[in-house]
C-alpha positions as CSV (number, residue, x, y, z in Angstrom):
1,X,119.0,56.6,-6.2
2,X,120.3,59.1,-8.3
3,X,121.9,62.4,-7.9
4,X,121.6,65.4,-9.3
5,X,123.9,67.7,-8.2
6,X,126.1,70.9,-9.1
7,X,130.2,70.8,-9.5
8,X,132.7,73.3,-10.2
9,X,131.5,72.4,-13.6
10,X,127.8,72.8,-13.6
11,X,125.3,69.5,-12.4
12,X,126.4,66.0,-12.6
13,X,123.8,62.9,-12.1
14,X,125.7,60.9,-10.3
15,X,124.8,57.3,-8.4
16,X,126.3,54.4,-6.8
17,X,128.3,52.1,-9.3
18,X,127.5,49.1,-8.2
19,X,123.4,49.8,-8.7
20,X,122.4,48.5,-12.0
21,X,119.0,50.2,-11.8
22,X,120.1,53.6,-11.4
23,X,122.9,52.5,-14.4
24,X,120.2,51.7,-16.5
25,X,118.0,54.3,-15.2
26,X,120.5,57.5,-15.8
27,X,121.2,56.3,-19.6
28,X,117.4,56.1,-20.0
29,X,117.1,59.5,-18.5
30,X,119.5,61.2,-20.5
31,X,118.6,59.7,-23.9
32,X,122.4,58.0,-23.3
33,X,124.2,55.6,-25.9
34,X,125.3,52.1,-23.9
35,X,128.1,52.8,-26.1
36,X,129.2,56.3,-24.6
37,X,130.9,54.9,-21.0
38,X,129.7,57.2,-17.6
39,X,132.7,58.3,-16.1
40,X,133.3,57.7,-12.3
41,X,133.9,59.9,-9.4
42,X,136.0,58.4,-6.4
43,X,136.0,60.4,-3.3
44,X,139.8,61.3,-2.5
45,X,142.1,61.4,-4.2
46,X,144.1,58.3,-3.0
47,X,141.2,56.3,-4.3
48,X,142.2,56.9,-7.8
49,X,144.3,53.6,-7.5
50,X,142.5,51.3,-6.8
51,X,140.4,52.4,-9.8
52,X,142.4,53.1,-12.3
53,X,147.0,52.4,-13.4
54,X,148.3,55.8,-12.0
55,X,151.3,56.2,-10.4
56,X,151.6,58.6,-6.8
57,X,154.2,61.3,-7.8
58,X,150.6,61.1,-10.9
59,X,147.9,61.1,-8.3
60,X,150.7,64.5,-6.1
61,X,150.3,66.0,-9.6
62,X,146.8,66.3,-9.8
63,X,146.1,67.3,-6.1
64,X,148.8,70.7,-7.1
65,X,146.4,70.8,-10.7
66,X,144.7,74.2,-10.5
67,X,141.9,73.8,-13.1
68,X,138.6,71.3,-12.9
69,X,139.8,67.9,-14.8
70,X,138.8,64.0,-15.7
71,X,141.9,62.3,-15.1
72,X,141.6,58.8,-17.5
73,X,143.3,56.0,-17.4
74,X,143.7,51.5,-18.4
75,X,141.4,50.3,-15.7
76,X,143.8,48.8,-11.8
77,X,144.0,44.9,-13.0
78,X,143.7,44.5,-9.0
79,X,139.7,46.4,-9.3
80,X,136.6,44.7,-10.3
81,X,134.3,46.0,-12.8
82,X,130.6,45.5,-11.7
83,X,128.8,42.1,-14.1
84,X,125.8,44.4,-16.0
85,X,129.0,46.8,-17.5
86,X,130.1,46.2,-21.2
87,X,133.8,45.7,-20.6
88,X,135.1,46.5,-23.9
89,X,133.6,49.9,-23.4
90,X,135.0,50.8,-19.3
91,X,137.9,49.6,-20.3
92,X,140.1,52.5,-19.9
93,X,137.7,55.1,-17.0
94,X,137.4,58.3,-16.8
95,X,137.7,60.0,-12.9
96,X,136.6,62.4,-11.2
97,X,137.6,63.8,-7.3
98,X,134.4,64.1,-5.3
99,X,137.2,66.1,-3.1
100,X,138.1,68.3,-5.5
101,X,134.9,69.1,-7.6
102,X,131.4,69.5,-5.5
103,X,131.0,70.6,-1.9
104,X,131.8,69.1,1.2
105,X,127.7,69.2,2.3
106,X,126.9,66.6,-0.4
107,X,130.3,64.5,-0.5
108,X,129.4,63.0,2.9
109,X,125.7,62.5,1.4
110,X,127.5,60.0,-1.8
111,X,128.2,56.8,-2.2
112,X,131.3,55.9,-3.3
113,X,132.9,55.2,-5.9
114,X,130.0,56.4,-8.4
115,X,128.3,57.1,-12.0
116,X,129.0,60.7,-12.7
117,X,127.5,62.5,-15.9
118,X,126.1,65.4,-16.4
119,X,122.8,66.1,-16.4
120,X,121.3,66.8,-19.4
121,X,120.0,65.6,-22.2
122,X,122.9,64.0,-24.0
123,X,122.4,66.5,-26.5
124,X,122.0,69.2,-25.4
125,X,124.6,72.0,-23.7
126,X,125.1,71.0,-19.2
127,X,122.8,72.3,-16.5
128,X,124.4,75.2,-14.3
129,X,121.2,75.9,-12.3
130,X,119.5,74.3,-10.0
131,X,116.8,75.8,-11.9
132,X,116.4,73.6,-15.1
133,X,117.8,70.9,-13.1
134,X,114.5,70.7,-11.4
135,X,112.5,71.6,-14.8
136,X,113.6,68.6,-16.0
137,X,114.4,65.6,-13.3
138,X,111.8,67.2,-10.8
139,X,109.5,64.5,-11.9
140,X,111.3,61.8,-11.2
141,X,110.9,59.7,-8.4
142,X,115.1,58.4,-8.7
143,X,115.9,61.9,-8.1
144,X,117.7,63.4,-5.3
145,X,117.7,66.9,-6.9
146,X,120.7,69.6,-4.6
147,X,120.5,73.4,-4.8
148,X,124.2,74.8,-4.3
149,X,124.8,77.2,-6.4
150,X,127.2,76.0,-9.5
151,X,129.6,79.0,-11.2
152,X,128.9,78.6,-15.5
153,X,132.1,77.2,-16.2
154,X,133.3,75.5,-19.4
155,X,133.7,71.4,-18.6
156,X,136.3,70.6,-17.1
157,X,139.4,69.6,-18.8
158,X,139.6,65.5,-19.9
159,X,143.1,64.2,-20.5
160,X,145.4,61.3,-19.0
161,X,149.4,60.4,-18.3
162,X,152.3,59.8,-21.4
163,X,152.8,56.7,-19.4
164,X,153.9,56.9,-16.0
165,X,155.0,60.7,-17.1
166,X,154.1,63.8,-15.7
167,X,153.1,64.5,-19.5
168,X,150.0,65.4,-20.4
169,X,147.5,64.5,-23.6
170,X,144.7,66.4,-23.6
171,X,141.4,65.0,-25.1
172,X,139.7,68.4,-23.8
173,X,140.7,71.7,-22.5
174,X,138.7,74.3,-21.4
175,X,141.3,76.2,-19.1
């Protein structure tokens, strides 16, 4: 099942990372190139280090980071990617935290970790309204659309930590 969910920035598509069918359907829905990886959604901050290399101090920093964020890190050597994912494309993983970015009623309905990507065609701007999400995705039986209101904020800041420090390297900064 693919979910179209409102987040702290815009509507996103989400699905379980172990479903190859859902993975392919997301790329098809978005007209997205397989060379562009999807982000991962974890439920809690404490789940980040299962997927990427990160220190406890960096996780504490993220818990207090005041803006929407996507953290990028090298894959944890103990995390096993699904076989269908291209290991070169997914050598670094972008992660968002459900506790930070999603309505609590939706958090309990998803499976973790999940794929996460903005709910739009790859060449178009982000979707901020339920009506627009419905217009694009209603005809697709694969997609369940949730109807909470988003706040029309810019996309999240995307960054990685420099080594084991708390110094940030921004790939995108909106706040």
